[in-house]
N, C-alpha and C positions, 0 to 999 in steps of 0.2 A: 536411549537409539533413537523413541518416538518422544522424547522430549528434546532430541535436538533438530528434528525436524519437527516440535513445534512453533522452536527456538527459530529454525530457517526460513521459518513460511513469515511471523513477524519483522525479524528483518528486510525481509524481500518487502512484506510490505510496505516498511518503511520508507525500506529506499524510495520506489516506487508512485508512494503518496510524496515527497519530496521532489523528483525529479517532475508531479504533473503539479504540483500546488507554482512551483516556480516557472513553466512555464504558462500555468493561467495566467499570474501576477508582472513574469516579468517580459514575460517570451523567450527565454530560454530552453532548451536549443531548440524546440521546433516548431517557432515560432507562430505560435496560436495560432494554430492551422487551423483547429477549432476549436472550439469551448465551449458546446456539449459530448466533446470527445472528452479533451479535460474533465470536465466535474460527472460523467460514468466512468471513469476512469481510479477517475482520488476520493468517486463513491466506491465502487471495488478492491479499490488500496483497503477500504474503513476496511468492511465486509472481511475480506484475507485477515489481517488483522485480529478484526475481535472473533471468526474464529478458530486462528493459534491461538489464541491470550483465553480461549474456556479452554479451550480443549486439555494446552500447559499448566490452569486450574484443577481439571481435575483426573493427571494425573499426578499430582503433590502430596 
């Protein structure tokens, strides 16, 4: 079960990063409401992905 949660965390991080990179680059879906918010959420998604990856590697 913990491995599944790590994989789920990585998938969520990827989806969040894709969503806010798309908003930053093309204004889809939030019409670039806040560039600072986009950057902050991309950084948070990267941190979530890294934490999930490191935890997944510890369990293997």
